[in-house]
VOPAGU-2260 file (C-alpha; in pm, 1 decimal, decimal comma):
REM VOPAGU-2260
SITE   aa  ch    i         X         Y         Z
SITE  MET   A    0   11782,9   -7697,5   -4880,9
SITE  GLU   A    1   11531,8   -7895,9   -5087,2
SITE  ALA   A    2   11317,1   -7566,3   -5130,6
SITE  ARG   A    3   11606,6   -7375,1   -5235,0
SITE  LEU   A    4   11690,3   -7630,6   -5512,8
SITE  LYS   A    5   11326,8   -7642,9   -5641,6
SITE  ASP   A    6   11326,7   -7245,7   -5666,7
SITE  LEU   A    7   11642,2   -7238,2   -5837,3
SITE  GLU   A    8   11517,0   -7516,1   -6085,3
SITE  PHE   A    9   11212,8   -7315,0   -6140,2
SITE  LYS   A   10   11401,3   -6994,0   -6214,1
SITE  VAL   A   11   11637,6   -7198,7   -6448,8
SITE  LYS   A   12   11341,6   -7329,6   -6636,4
SITE  GLU   A   13   11174,8   -6986,5   -6646,6
SITE  HIS   A   14   11492,8   -6822,5   -6803,1
SITE  ASP   A   15   11514,1   -7094,7   -7051,2
SITE  ARG   A   16   11160,9   -7020,8   -7180,7
SITE  GLN   A   17   11254,2   -6655,9   -7199,9
SITE  LEU   A   18   11560,9   -6715,5   -7403,3
SITE  GLU   A   19   11359,0   -6935,2   -7622,0
SITE  ARG   A   20   11102,4   -6659,8   -7682,2
SITE  LEU   A   21   11375,5   -6412,4   -7726,7
SITE  PHE   A   22   11558,5   -6630,9   -7991,6
SITE  LYS   A   23   11217,9   -6669,4   -8187,9
SITE  LYS   A   24   11188,6   -6291,1   -8182,1
SITE  ALA   A   25   11533,1   -6236,8   -8302,2
SITE  ASP   A   26   11469,6   -6485,1   -8598,3
SITE  SER   A   27   11171,4   -6308,9   -8687,1
SITE  MET   A   28   11346,0   -5963,0   -8693,3
SITE  ASP   A   29   11581,6   -6121,1   -8930,7
SITE  ASP   A   30   11304,2   -6212,8   -9155,1
SITE  HIS   A   31   11147,5   -5871,4   -9128,0
SITE  LEU   A   32   11483,4   -5699,8   -9208,4
SITE  GLY   A   33   11540,6   -5920,5   -9484,4
SITE  ARG   A   34   11208,2   -5804,1   -9649,0
SITE  ILE   A   35   11285,7   -5428,0   -9584,8
SITE  GLN   A   36   11616,6   -5470,0   -9749,8
SITE  LYS   A   37   11455,5   -5603,2  -10060,8
SITE  THR   A   38   11204,1   -5305,9  -10070,2
SITE  LEU   A   39   11488,3   -5073,7  -10026,8
SITE  ASP   A   40   11671,6   -5241,7  -10310,2
SITE  GLN   A   41   11357,3   -5215,9  -10531,5
SITE  ILE   A   42   11323,3   -4852,3  -10437,8
SITE  LYS   A   43   11682,6   -4800,5  -10530,7
SITE  TYR   A   44   11657,5   -4970,8  -10862,4
SITE  MET   A   45   11349,3   -4784,5  -10941,9
SITE  ALA   A   46   11525,6   -4467,2  -10899,8
SITE  TRP   A   47   11802,2   -4566,8  -11099,9
SITE  GLY   A   48   11579,1   -4677,4  -11371,1
SITE  ALA   A   49   11393,4   -4330,1  -11360,9
SITE  LEU   A   50   11699,1   -4126,1  -11373,8
SITE  ALA   A   51   11825,2   -4332,7  -11679,2
SITE  TYR   A   52   11474,4   -4293,3  -11837,9
SITE  LEU   A   53   11513,5   -3911,3  -11779,1
SITE  ALA   A   54   11840,0   -3873,0  -11933,4
SITE  VAL   A   55   11757,3   -4086,9  -12238,6
SITE  SER   A   56   11433,8   -3891,7  -12284,1
SITE  GLU   A   57   11615,1   -3550,3  -12249,5
SITE  LEU   A   58   11950,4   -3590,4  -12406,4
SITE  GLY   A   59   11862,8   -3876,8  -12657,7
SITE  ILE   A   60   12044,5   -4219,3  -12658,9
SITE  LEU   A   61   12394,3   -4084,6  -12814,2
SITE  GLY   A   62   12385,0   -3761,4  -12591,8
SITE  SER   A   63   12327,9   -3983,0  -12276,3
SITE  PHE   A   64   12642,5   -4205,2  -12377,0
SITE  LYS   A   65   12836,1   -3916,4  -12431,1
SITE  ALA   A   66   12738,4   -3763,4  -12078,0
SITE  VAL   A   67   12832,4   -4091,0  -11934,3
SITE  ILE   A   68   13147,4   -4130,0  -12098,7
């Protein structure tokens, strides 16, 4: 009985360690996903800026306002 109890305690401790590592990895993934999201936002705003620059350079300022409205 004592051996089974020690074996069970060992398995519970090992599962605790595994869960702790898993939670650390999940937190790390959240950080990385946040950085990826910021990079994608920057790309999006650069694309919008390039589109606006193209519209202003091709149509002129008044022409681009007329196209938007």
